[in-house]
DRENZATOR-860680 format. One line per 2 residues: their letters; for each residue z, y, x of C-alpha. Coordinates in steps of 0.1 Angstrom, whole numbers, plus 5000, padded with zeros to 4 digits. Layout:
N
a	Z/Y/X | ...
//
This chain:
878
mm	4507/4990/4963 | 4521/4982/5000
at	4548/5013/4989 | 4561/4994/4960
ra	4565/4960/4977 | 4583/4978/5004
kk	4607/4996/4983 | 4641/4980/4983
pr	4655/4973/4948 | 4677/4993/4931
rp	4710/4974/4924 | 4719/4968/4890
il	4743/4987/4870 | 4776/4970/4860
kk	4780/4963/4821 | 4814/4964/4819
ps	4824/4989/4849 | 4861/4993/4857
np	4886/5023/4856 | 4896/5027/4895
sl	4919/5054/4886 | 4941/5034/4860
rd	4952/4999/4871 | 4980/4977/4856
pv	5001/4956/4877 | 4994/4915/4874
gv	5019/4905/4848 | 5040/4876/4859
yc	5062/4858/4835 | 5088/4829/4839
rv	5095/4800/4820 | 5121/4777/4826
rp	5119/4742/4816 | 5150/4718/4805
ls	5167/4697/4828 | 5156/4660/4821
rp	5193/4647/4820 | 5227/4666/4812
dq	5241/4657/4846 | 5216/4669/4871
ec	5222/4698/4891 | 5211/4733/4881
ci	5200/4756/4907 | 5187/4782/4883
ev	5202/4805/4861 | 5188/4831/4835
is	5209/4865/4838 | 5189/4885/4816
dt	5157/4888/4798 | 5137/4899/4828
tv	5161/4883/4858 | 5169/4850/4870
qm	5192/4839/4897 | 5189/4808/4921
hp	5215/4799/4940 | 5215/4767/4967
pd	5226/4734/4956 | 5255/4719/4974
gy	5232/4693/4996 | 5214/4726/5009
ri	5242/4749/5019 | 5261/4716/5040
fr	5226/4713/5055 | 5221/4747/5058
ng	5254/4751/5081 | 5272/4764/5049
ey	5255/4795/5045 | 5256/4805/5006
re	5233/4832/4996 | 5222/4836/4960
tq	5191/4854/4950 | 5174/4872/4920
ys	5143/4876/4910 | 5129/4899/4886
fk	5097/4895/4859 | 5080/4912/4833
ev	5101/4890/4810 | 5121/4857/4816
fg	5120/4825/4789 | 5149/4802/4790
tl	5149/4764/4782 | 5154/4774/4741
vv	5122/4797/4742 | 5097/4782/4716
qk	5058/4780/4722 | 5055/4811/4697
kv	5075/4832/4713 | 5056/4824/4748
fd	5024/4832/4727 | 5032/4862/4711
vv	5043/4880/4744 | 5019/4865/4772
ak	4985/4854/4754 | 4982/4872/4723
pl	4976/4907/4739 | 4945/4886/4761
ve	4931/4874/4728 | 4934/4910/4712
dl	4913/4920/4743 | 4890/4895/4737
ir	4881/4902/4703 | 4877/4937/4717
gk	4851/4927/4747 | 4875/4921/4777
ng	4879/4897/4798 | 4912/4879/4804
ll	4927/4855/4830 | 4961/4833/4822
ft	4973/4808/4842 | 5002/4787/4849
yg	5015/4785/4885 | 5047/4761/4896
vt	5057/4730/4916 | 5047/4697/4899
gs	5065/4683/4871 | 5076/4721/4856
gk	5060/4720/4826 | 5027/4739/4833
th	5006/4713/4812 | 5031/4716/4782
tm	5030/4754/4782 | 4992/4757/4783
tg	4982/4724/4762 | 5017/4719/4737
sp	5024/4685/4725 | 5025/4669/4691
gd	5041/4691/4663 | 5045/4718/4688
gg	5006/4731/4700 | 5006/4755/4733
ll	4990/4788/4745 | 4958/4770/4741
pr	4956/4760/4704 | 4971/4788/4696
cl	4944/4813/4710 | 4917/4793/4695
dm	4934/4796/4660 | 4939/4834/4661
if	4904/4836/4677 | 4887/4819/4644
ns	4914/4833/4621 | 4902/4869/4628
ig	4865/4864/4632 | 4862/4837/4605
pf	4845/4851/4582 | 4822/4873/4604
qa	4807/4846/4622 | 4772/4841/4629
kr	4751/4810/4617 | 4747/4783/4646
fv	4721/4791/4672 | 4715/4824/4665
fk	4735/4833/4697 | 4719/4812/4724
ld	4733/4813/4763 | 4710/4815/4790
dk	4709/4797/4823 | 4720/4829/4841
ng	4757/4834/4822 | 4741/4861/4796
vd	4733/4857/4762 | 4705/4864/4736
vq	4699/4870/4701 | 4674/4844/4684
ce	4659/4853/4651 | 4663/4835/4618
vd	4633/4815/4624 | 4641/4804/4659
al	4678/4797/4644 | 4666/4777/4622
le	4643/4754/4639 | 4674/4747/4664
rq	4694/4741/4632 | 4665/4714/4620
kr	4664/4698/4653 | 4699/4690/4658
dv	4701/4678/4620 | 4671/4655/4633
mp	4691/4643/4662 | 4709/4610/4657
vp	4740/4630/4673 | 4767/4628/4643
kp	4771/4662/4627 | 4800/4686/4619
tp	4809/4690/4581 | 4827/4723/4582
gk	4845/4715/4552 | 4857/4678/4557
rq	4862/4675/4593 | 4876/4639/4605
id	4901/4651/4631 | 4914/4629/4659
pe	4949/4615/4645 | 4961/4627/4684
ia	4958/4657/4684 | 4960/4668/4644
dm	4994/4679/4652 | 4991/4701/4678
in	4964/4725/4663 | 4984/4721/4626
vq	4997/4755/4632 | 5014/4772/4608
dq	5016/4808/4614 | 4990/4824/4606
ck	4983/4849/4634 | 4950/4871/4639
ve	4943/4903/4653 | 4945/4931/4625
ev	4916/4954/4637 | 4881/4932/4641
de	4850/4956/4639 | 4830/4942/4608
dn	4799/4955/4612 | 4799/4930/4644
vy	4789/4891/4639 | 4807/4865/4664
cv	4802/4837/4680 | 4826/4813/4701
fv	4816/4791/4731 | 4836/4770/4748
sy	4833/4753/4786 | 4858/4732/4804
ie	4858/4720/4840 | 4885/4709/4869
iy	4883/4718/4903 | 4890/4684/4919
nn	4892/4682/4960 | 4874/4714/4958
yi	4847/4707/4943 | 4837/4715/4904
yd	4832/4689/4884 | 4822/4694/4841
ll	4846/4677/4822 | 4821/4679/4791
ee	4790/4666/4806 | 4777/4633/4790
ap	4765/4618/4824 | 4737/4595/4807
fd	4736/4558/4820 | 4704/4548/4847
pi	4699/4513/4855 | 4678/4517/4881
kp	4692/4547/4904 | 4723/4528/4925
kw	4758/4541/4917 | 4782/4550/4947
nn	4817/4538/4949 | 4847/4554/4969
cn	4837/4539/5000 | 4800/4554/4999
tp	4784/4522/4997 | 4759/4519/4961
vr	4768/4495/4936 | 4745/4480/4907
ng	4778/4478/4886 | 4769/4506/4854
df	4805/4511/4847 | 4813/4535/4877
ip	4794/4566/4873 | 4803/4595/4900
pq	4801/4631/4882 | 4780/4660/4898
sk	4795/4684/4914 | 4783/4721/4901
il	4780/4751/4922 | 4793/4789/4919
re	4768/4812/4915 | 4769/4851/4910
dq	4750/4869/4878 | 4729/4901/4878
nh	4763/4918/4867 | 4782/4903/4899
nm	4800/4881/4880 | 4809/4847/4891
yv	4797/4814/4870 | 4795/4775/4873
tg	4757/4768/4870 | 4747/4740/4847
ct	4780/4736/4831 | 4782/4724/4797
ev	4788/4755/4770 | 4793/4741/4732
ev	4792/4763/4702 | 4819/4760/4680
ks	4829/4771/4645 | 4866/4766/4634
te	4896/4757/4656 | 4893/4720/4652
ea	4859/4721/4662 | 4873/4737/4694
fe	4903/4718/4704 | 4882/4686/4700
vf	4859/4697/4728 | 4891/4706/4748
wr	4903/4667/4741 | 4871/4653/4750
gq	4873/4669/4784 | 4909/4664/4788
kk	4904/4625/4788 | 4884/4626/4816
rr	4908/4656/4837 | 4921/4635/4868
ia	4959/4623/4869 | 4977/4601/4883
nt	5014/4589/4887 | 5037/4598/4915
ql	5069/4596/4922 | 5078/4631/4908
nr	5059/4629/4880 | 5041/4602/4859
es	5015/4619/4847 | 5008/4642/4876
sr	4975/4667/4876 | 4954/4661/4904
sh	4935/4687/4898 | 4928/4724/4886
sv	4917/4727/4850 | 4900/4756/4837
fi	4888/4762/4798 | 4868/4791/4792
ik	4864/4807/4756 | 4832/4832/4757
la	4830/4853/4726 | 4795/4869/4717
qa	4792/4898/4694 | 4766/4914/4682
pl	4760/4944/4658 | 4742/4945/4623
da	4714/4964/4617 | 4712/4994/4599
dg	4710/4974/4567 | 4739/4958/4574
dk	4718/4923/4569 | 4704/4907/4601
vl	4716/4907/4638 | 4703/4936/4660
qe	4678/4918/4686 | 4685/4947/4715
ke	4704/4928/4741 | 4719/4960/4753
qi	4741/4960/4721 | 4753/4923/4730
tl	4787/4921/4743 | 4799/4889/4759
sq	4836/4885/4769 | 4856/4854/4779
ls	4892/4843/4782 | 4899/4819/4812
lv	4927/4795/4805 | 4938/4779/4837
dl	4961/4752/4843 | 4966/4747/4883
ag	4981/4714/4897 | 5012/4718/4909
se	5019/4721/4946 | 5037/4694/4961
rt	5054/4678/4992 | 5044/4647/5004
nr	5076/4633/5020 | 5089/4636/4980
tk	5057/4624/4965 | 5054/4592/4989
ae	5020/4598/4984 | 4994/4576/5005
gn	4956/4576/5008 | 4938/4594/4977
rl	4968/4609/4963 | 4974/4621/5000
re	4939/4639/5000 | 4939/4651/4971
ag	4979/4665/4975 | 4965/4683/5008
ni	4934/4699/4986 | 4959/4711/4958
nq	4984/4725/4984 | 4953/4744/5005
sl	4936/4762/4971 | 4968/4773/4965
mt	4980/4785/4999 | 4943/4802/4997
lr	4954/4820/4966 | 4988/4829/4982
tc	4967/4845/5010 | 4939/4867/4988
ie	4971/4879/4968 | 4986/4891/5002
vl	4959/4906/5015 | 4952/4924/4984
re	4987/4936/4981 | 4985/4949/5019
nq	4954/4967/5014 | 4968/4988/4982
my	5001/4994/4997 | 4988/5004/5029
gl	4954/5016/5025 | 4936/4990/5043
nk	4903/4978/5039 | 4911/4940/5050
mv	4886/4912/5036 | 4897/4891/5012
py	4891/4857/5016 | 4877/4845/4985
rd	4853/4824/4993 | 4882/4800/5016
sk	4884/4781/4980 | 4864/4775/4946
lt	4895/4787/4925 | 4898/4821/4943
hl	4862/4826/4944 | 4856/4815/4907
fk	4882/4845/4898 | 4877/4868/4920
ny	4864/4894/4894 | 4897/4896/4873
fd	4911/4907/4907 | 4882/4933/4913
ge	4887/4951/4875 | 4869/4927/4852
gk	4904/4919/4834 | 4940/4917/4826
vr	4953/4885/4848 | 4987/4871/4837
mi	5007/4846/4849 | 5033/4824/4841
vc	5055/4807/4867 | 5068/4774/4854
vn	5103/4762/4876 | 5125/4733/4867
pk	5161/4742/4876 | 5169/4706/4889
ae	5182/4711/4924 | 5158/4685/4942
dy	5129/4712/4934 | 5152/4744/4953
ee	5129/4747/4983 | 5096/4745/4960
sl	5111/4769/4937 | 5122/4793/4961
qv	5087/4797/4976 | 5072/4799/4937
mr	5098/4828/4935 | 5085/4846/4960
fa	5053/4838/4960 | 5054/4856/4922
em	5074/4885/4935 | 5050/4896/4956
tq	5021/4888/4932 | 5036/4916/4907
ev	5028/4941/4932 | 4993/4936/4930
ev	4972/4958/4908 | 4943/4953/4889
ar	4917/4978/4878 | 4916/4985/4844
pv	4882/4978/4822 | 4870/5005/4800
dr	4860/5008/4763 | 4828/4988/4753
pl	4802/5019/4738 | 4794/5027/4706
cg	4760/5013/4689 | 4756/5047/4671
lt	4752/5029/4640 | 4773/5038/4604
pg	4803/5020/4601 | 4809/4994/4568
rr	4776/4986/4572 | 4785/4949/4561
fr	4808/4956/4526 | 4779/4986/4518
nq	4756/4955/4518 | 4777/4929/4502
af	4782/4959/4473 | 4749/4964/4470
qe	4740/4927/4464 | 4770/4923/4441
el	4760/4953/4419 | 4720/4944/4416
sr	4733/4908/4404 | 4755/4924/4379
kl	4730/4945/4363 | 4705/4917/4363
em	4729/4900/4347 | 4734/4922/4322
rg	4702/4926/4314 | 4695/4890/4304
gp	4679/4885/4340 | 4687/4855/4362
vd	4714/4864/4390 | 4694/4841/4413
ae	4669/4814/4415 | 4692/4784/4410
te	4713/4804/4380 | 4681/4809/4367
eq	4670/4774/4366 | 4698/4758/4355
sv	4699/4787/4325 | 4666/4781/4315
le	4672/4741/4311 | 4701/4746/4295
ti	4687/4771/4267 | 4657/4746/4265
lq	4676/4717/4260 | 4703/4733/4233
nf	4675/4748/4210 | 4651/4723/4208
pp	4661/4693/4181 | 4665/4659/4192
lp	4639/4636/4188 | 4640/4605/4164
tc	4636/4572/4171 | 4598/4563/4175
el	4599/4527/4172 | 4579/4513/4145
ld	4591/4480/4135 | 4571/4477/4098
in	4534/4487/4095 | 4546/4498/4062
dd	4570/4522/4077 | 4563/4560/4065
qt	4590/4577/4079 | 4595/4575/4107
lp	4563/4592/4115 | 4564/4617/4091
kl	4597/4628/4108 | 4587/4628/4141
ie	4553/4652/4131 | 4584/4674/4113
vl	4604/4676/4147 | 4573/4683/4168
ek	4562/4710/4145 | 4596/4723/4149
rh	4597/4721/4185 | 4561/4737/4185
kl	4576/4769/4167 | 4606/4770/4190
rq	4582/4769/4220 | 4561/4796/4208
ml	4599/4817/4195 | 4606/4813/4236
ik	4573/4823/4248 | 4574/4855/4229
ef	4609/4865/4242 | 4600/4852/4275
sk	4574/4881/4271 | 4598/4901/4263
av	4621/4892/4293 | 4593/4899/4317
lt	4586/4929/4299 | 4622/4944/4301
fk	4627/4929/4337 | 4592/4950/4347
tv	4612/4980/4332 | 4645/4974/4348
lq	4623/4972/4380 | 4606/5003/4375
ef	4639/5017/4369 | 4652/5003/4399
dc	4623/5016/4419 | 4628/5053/4407
sv	4664/5049/4415 | 4660/5030/4452
as	4629/5063/4458 | 4654/5090/4444
ke	4681/5072/4467 | 4658/5072/4494
ny	4649/5108/4495 | 4685/5117/4489
ik	4696/5093/4520 | 4667/5110/4538
gr	4678/5145/4532 | 4713/5135/4541
ls	4705/5116/4571 | 4680/5146/4581
ek	4713/5166/4580 | 4735/5143/4596
ek	4711/5137/4623 | 4711/5180/4629
ti	4749/5176/4628 | 4747/5147/4652
ag	4723/5168/4676 | 4746/5196/4670
qk	4776/5176/4683 | 4759/5160/4713
te	4749/5192/4721 | 4786/5204/4720
ie	4795/5170/4736 | 4772/5172/4766
rl	4784/5211/4772 | 4820/5197/4768
ek	4814/5172/4794 | 4798/5195/4820
ki	4832/5218/4813 | 4852/5184/4816
kt	4832/5175/4848 | 4837/5210/4861
le	4872/5210/4853 | 4878/5179/4869
yk	4860/5190/4900 | 4885/5222/4900
ie	4914/5196/4891 | 4900/5174/4924
il	4903/5208/4943 | 4935/5221/4936
ek	4951/5185/4940 | 4938/5186/4974
ta	4945/5220/4982 | 4980/5213/4968
ti	4982/5181/4990 | 4972/5199/5022
ye	5000/5228/5012 | 5025/5201/5007
ed	5016/5187/5042 | 5018/5218/5055
kr	5051/5225/5039 | 5066/5195/5046
nl	5055/5199/5083 | 5070/5235/5082
qq	5103/5221/5068 | 5104/5194/5097
el	5098/5221/5120 | 5120/5247/5106
es	5149/5218/5103 | 5139/5210/5140
ks	5144/5246/5149 | 5172/5250/5133
qk	5189/5221/5147 | 5175/5235/5185
lq	5192/5268/5175 | 5225/5250/5168
rq	5223/5230/5195 | 5216/5260/5220
as	5247/5280/5205 | 5264/5252/5212
dk	5256/5248/5242 | 5256/5286/5251
rr	5295/5284/5240 | 5304/5257/5263
le	5286/5278/5292 | 5302/5307/5280
ar	5336/5289/5280 | 5327/5272/5317
fq	5317/5303/5330 | 5345/5325/5318
gm	5368/5296/5337 | 5348/5299/5368
va	5350/5333/5362 | 5386/5337/5362
et	5388/5309/5388 | 5368/5327/5413
tm	5384/5361/5403 | 5417/5348/5418
kw	5404/5330/5447 | 5386/5362/5459
ek	5412/5382/5452 | 5436/5357/5475
ec	5410/5355/5501 | 5407/5394/5502
er	5443/5400/5505 | 5444/5371/5533
rv	5414/5388/5551 | 5429/5427/5546
aa	5463/5409/5561 | 5442/5391/5591
kq	5415/5428/5594 | 5450/5445/5598
le	5468/5422/5625 | 5432/5423/5640
mq	5426/5458/5644 | 5466/5460/5655
nk	5462/5442/5685 | 5427/5452/5693
lw	5445/5487/5696 | 5476/5473/5715
vk	5450/5456/5742 | 5434/5493/5745
de	5463/5509/5751 | 5474/5485/5776
kl	5444/5488/5794 | 5446/5528/5795
kq	5481/5525/5808 | 5470/5502/5832
lk	5443/5523/5845 | 5466/5551/5841
ai	5488/5532/5862 | 5463/5526/5888
vt	5450/5559/5895 | 5483/5578/5892
ep	5508/5553/5911 | 5503/5541/5950
kn	5488/5511/5957 | 5521/5495/5969
dk	5541/5505/5940 | 5538/5479/5914
pe	5536/5496/5882 | 5560/5490/5855
rp	5548/5474/5825 | 5552/5496/5792
sr	5571/5479/5763 | 5556/5475/5730
er	5576/5497/5712 | 5568/5527/5733
dr	5531/5525/5730 | 5536/5518/5696
ek	5549/5556/5693 | 5524/5569/5713
pv	5489/5561/5699 | 5461/5568/5722
qr	5429/5581/5706 | 5401/5555/5714
sv	5376/5568/5741 | 5339/5571/5736
sp	5316/5556/5753 | 5297/5587/5772
sp	5265/5598/5764 | 5234/5587/5788
vp	5226/5616/5815 | 5211/5649/5797
na	5186/5657/5826 | 5174/5621/5829
pp	5136/5616/5815 | 5132/5602/5781
vr	5130/5566/5778 | 5104/5551/5752
lr	5119/5525/5730 | 5108/5490/5733
hr	5112/5470/5707 | 5118/5430/5710
rs	5096/5411/5694 | 5108/5386/5672
rs	5095/5349/5673 | 5088/5350/5637
ag	5073/5379/5631 | 5044/5362/5606
er	5075/5357/5582 | 5096/5376/5556
wv	5128/5386/5564 | 5164/5395/5549
dh	5179/5421/5574 | 5215/5422/5565
kp	5230/5455/5583 | 5269/5453/5573
ps	5279/5496/5570 | 5308/5489/5592
nl	5283/5487/5619 | 5277/5515/5649
pt	5246/5522/5665 | 5243/5517/5700
et	5219/5539/5714 | 5206/5517/5734
vm	5170/5513/5749 | 5163/5480/5734
qp	5170/5474/5696 | 5159/5444/5675
hv	5132/5450/5652 | 5118/5429/5626
ph	5087/5437/5606 | 5082/5431/5569
ai	5123/5429/5563 | 5140/5436/5534
tv	5170/5457/5546 | 5201/5451/5528
aa	5239/5459/5534 | 5249/5430/5514
as	5234/5396/5507 | 5219/5392/5470
ek	5204/5363/5454 | 5175/5385/5442
al	5165/5393/5477 | 5170/5357/5491
ak	5145/5347/5466 | 5119/5368/5481
cd	5121/5355/5515 | 5123/5329/5540
ky	5145/5343/5567 | 5179/5354/5570
ml	5193/5376/5596 | 5226/5392/5601
th	5235/5416/5625 | 5274/5415/5638
qe	5291/5436/5660 | 5323/5427/5678
la	5344/5441/5709 | 5338/5418/5741
sd	5364/5416/5763 | 5357/5439/5782
ge	5360/5466/5763 | 5322/5472/5751
ie	5306/5466/5719 | 5286/5430/5718
tk	5258/5426/5693 | 5253/5393/5677
li	5221/5384/5656 | 5225/5353/5636
kg	5196/5338/5621 | 5189/5312/5596
dv	5165/5297/5568 | 5165/5305/5535
fk	5161/5276/5509 | 5165/5271/5469
tr	5194/5248/5456 | 5188/5223/5426
gg	5206/5244/5404 | 5184/5274/5409
gq	5203/5293/5434 | 5197/5306/5471
av	5213/5290/5500 | 5209/5296/5541
qf	5210/5273/5571 | 5220/5289/5607
td	5194/5273/5631 | 5202/5303/5661
ie	5223/5331/5675 | 5206/5360/5697
tl	5237/5380/5717 | 5230/5417/5724
kq	5258/5427/5755 | 5261/5462/5769
es	5277/5465/5804 | 5286/5495/5826
pt	5274/5494/5864 | 5301/5506/5879
gr	5331/5486/5861 | 5348/5457/5882
kr	5341/5417/5872 | 5367/5404/5857
rs	5378/5368/5865 | 5398/5346/5842
sp	5417/5327/5872 | 5424/5337/5910
sn	5397/5330/5936 | 5423/5330/5965
pd	5463/5322/5965 | 5470/5360/5977
pp	5453/5383/5956 | 5461/5418/5960
ed	5480/5437/5935 | 5453/5454/5915
aa	5441/5418/5912 | 5473/5403/5901
es	5478/5433/5875 | 5442/5422/5861
ew	5448/5389/5862 | 5468/5383/5829
td	5453/5414/5817 | 5419/5398/5814
ve	5431/5361/5801 | 5452/5378/5772
tr	5422/5399/5765 | 5401/5371/5762
cs	5421/5353/5741 | 5434/5376/5718
va	5402/5377/5697 | 5386/5341/5681
ve	5356/5336/5660 | 5359/5314/5627
mr	5326/5309/5610 | 5330/5296/5573
ag	5299/5284/5555 | 5291/5285/5520
sa	5304/5324/5518 | 5288/5343/5490
lg	5285/5373/5512 | 5266/5353/5538
pg	5280/5340/5573 | 5314/5349/5568
ye	5328/5357/5603 | 5365/5370/5603
hh	5386/5381/5633 | 5423/5367/5641
aq	5443/5385/5665 | 5468/5363/5685
pk	5496/5381/5693 | 5504/5387/5730
rr	5537/5368/5745 | 5555/5389/5772
kp	5562/5375/5800 | 5597/5366/5811
//
C-alpha cells in the first residue's frame, strides 16, 4: 500500500496528439480598408493578390532627411478595398469551419492598429455579416439535421464533455421549462432587429462531407481580456443588496446600479489544454440563437471614444465555438455513452484591440492605462512569435514566455500543435498611420515564418457507416407495412383514425326534447337510433377483433422475419468479424513492417546525412588542397623565375669576379717572381763581386728573359735524431670545427702543426658542412717579406641566418712563421746615417719587398674569407 502511494502517477495521454513531422506555417492574410475621405494621402498600394507596397508619405520623407524607401511585403493573400466579406470568409474562415466539424481546433484573430477595420472584419455590419456570423451559419447549415436534443451533451467544469442518457436529458429539459426564463421557440424565434440584417446570410454555405452517423451539439462562450484580466461577457451578475459594491476608487458604495465583474482564471485540463474556469457556455441550436448570445455579450464589451476611433475596442474579445460530437450506437438510434468516443473541437475567433500611440490618441487616466496594457499584451505576443521563430529556424530551445500575458497563455496550445492558426492583418492606408502600419507589416512578415505542427485525424469508431439512414428506412418501412395491413402508423394517427371512423359510421342522434306528453315519435326514433348504434358497435367490435388477429399474425410474421434476419445478420457478422480479425492481423503485420521500414529509413537517412557531411568535408578539403597546390605552383613558378634571374645575375657577377681575380693573381705571381729574381741577383752579386764595388742593378727586361728557377727550402739534416711532433692544443677543443684547407696549400714539414680534434676537413666551404659545426677555421699560406712561407689560421663562429642559410663571423687570426737562424734581420729604415754598402742595397729591397704584397679581406664571399693578393709593380729609381 505504501509502495502504491509513493508511485509517481503516469502522465495522461493527449487526446489529440500532433504530428511534429508535418508542419504548416501560420497563414497570414492582409486586408486593406478603404480611405475615409477621397482626398486623404495613401501610403499602401496593393500590387498583386499576394503583395502590398508601402511608401513613406511626403511629410515622413522630409522628417527623415529626405530618404525615400519603398518596401514590399508578401502574404498568403491580400484583400483590397473592394473585396467583399464573402470572399474573405471563403478564403480564410471556411477551411477552419471544415476542420472544426472534422474534430480539429482552429484559431483566427485579427491584428492591426486602432481604426483599421478589425471589428468590422470579424462582426460585420447590417446587411453584410462578418466572419463570425458566417461561421455560425455554415456550422448550423452543415449539422442542422444531425443535432442532438438539448442536454444530451453536458459540459463539465474541467473542459470536458459527457453524454447523458435520455432520462437525464429529459429531466434537464423539464427543469428548464419550469424556470421562469423565456424559452426559445425553434420555429418562430423573435430576432433582435439590430442584428437581424447581420445574420441574414443569403449564401447557404455548408460542409459537403459530414459524418451522418454522429450527433452534434454546439456550445458558445464569449470572454474579454481587459487590463490583463479575463472577464465573462455572458455572466449574469446577481444583485446583492447587502454586500457592498466597489467603485473605481476602491471604496465601497451602496448603489446597486454598479456591479463590478469578477475576473476569471486560466487552468490546464488533463490534456494540457488551457481553458477559462467558471466561464458561461451556452448550448445553442441555430444561427440566430448563437448570434443573439454573441450580441448580448458584445453590448457588455468595453469600448471608448478616442481621437483616432469613435468606438475603439479597449479589450481583446474571444468568441469560442465548441462542437461536441459522438457516434450513434450500432442500431443508429441512440448516442453512445462511451466518453472515449466523444470528440470536442473548438474554434476561437479573436478580435484583438488595436495598438496605438498615446501621443496621437491623447489618452489620459483610464484610457492611458488601457492603452499601456493593450500594447504590453501585443508586445508579449510578438515576443512569443519571435522566440518560436528562432527556435524553429536555428534549432534552439529557448523558453517561450506564454505566461507573461493572459492572451498568449490562453492560446499557447495552438502554437504547440493543437490546430491551425490564421491571422488577418488589417491596415489603414492613410498616411497618418504609416509608422504603426510599418510595425504591423514587420510583425506579420515574421509570423509567416513560424510553423505549427499539424494535428492528426481523429480515430474511427469502428461501427458500420450509414446506421442513421438504415434506422430511418427501417422505421418508414415498418410504418408503411402497418398502414397497408390496416394497422396504425403511430399512436396519434391511431387515435385520430378510430375517432373519425366511429363518428362517421354512427348515425346522428335525433333531438331528444319532449315538449308534449302525448309525443310518441321522439322516443321510438331515439330507440331506433340507439339500436342501430348498438348493432354498429357490435360490428365494430367484430372488426376490431379481426384487426387484432390480423395484427397478431403480422407481428408473428415480423418476428419470424426479424429472427431470420437476425440469424442471417449474425452469420454475416461472424464472417465479417473473421474478416476483420484477419485484416487486423494483416494490419498489425503491416504496421510492424512499416515500423521496421521506418527504422531502416531513419538509419539510412542518418547514414546519408553522415555521408553527405563527409562528402561536403572532403569536397571542401579537396578544394582547399587544390587551391593550396595552385598557390604552391604559382609560388614555385615565381621562385623559379626569381632563381633563374638570380643565377644569371650571380653567374655574370662571378664570371667577372673570376676574370678579375685571375688577372690579379697573374700580376701577383709575376711580381713575386720578379722579387725572387731580384733577391737572387742581389745575393749573387754580393757573393761574386767585391765589397767595394757597387753592384749594378739588372734591368727588368733582362731578368724576364732569364727566368730563375725557384729554390726549395733545404731539408732537415738527415743525421739528426727524429723529433716527436707536438700538436698545439686549440682553445676550443670541445667544439665541432670545419677545417678549410685549400688544395693550393703546401706542406711546411715543421715540428709544430695545427691540430683540431672533431673537425671536418674540406677543400671548399659548403653549406652542408657548415650546418653540422659551430666553428670555422681557414688555413691560408702566403709568402712573407723574407721569402719564407707564412701560414695564417683564420677562425670564426658559424650561425644561422634568417633565410635558412649559414654565415661565418671571423673572430681570431693565428700566424705560424718559419725563419732561418742564419738569415739577416732586415730593417725597414737605416739605423745610422752611413750604412754599409750591403745595408744600402738591402734597404730599398726590403722596403719594396714589404710593400709589394697587400692583403685584402672581403666578407660575405661564398667561398669563405676571400684573401686576394694584389702585387704592386715596383718603380725604378731615377
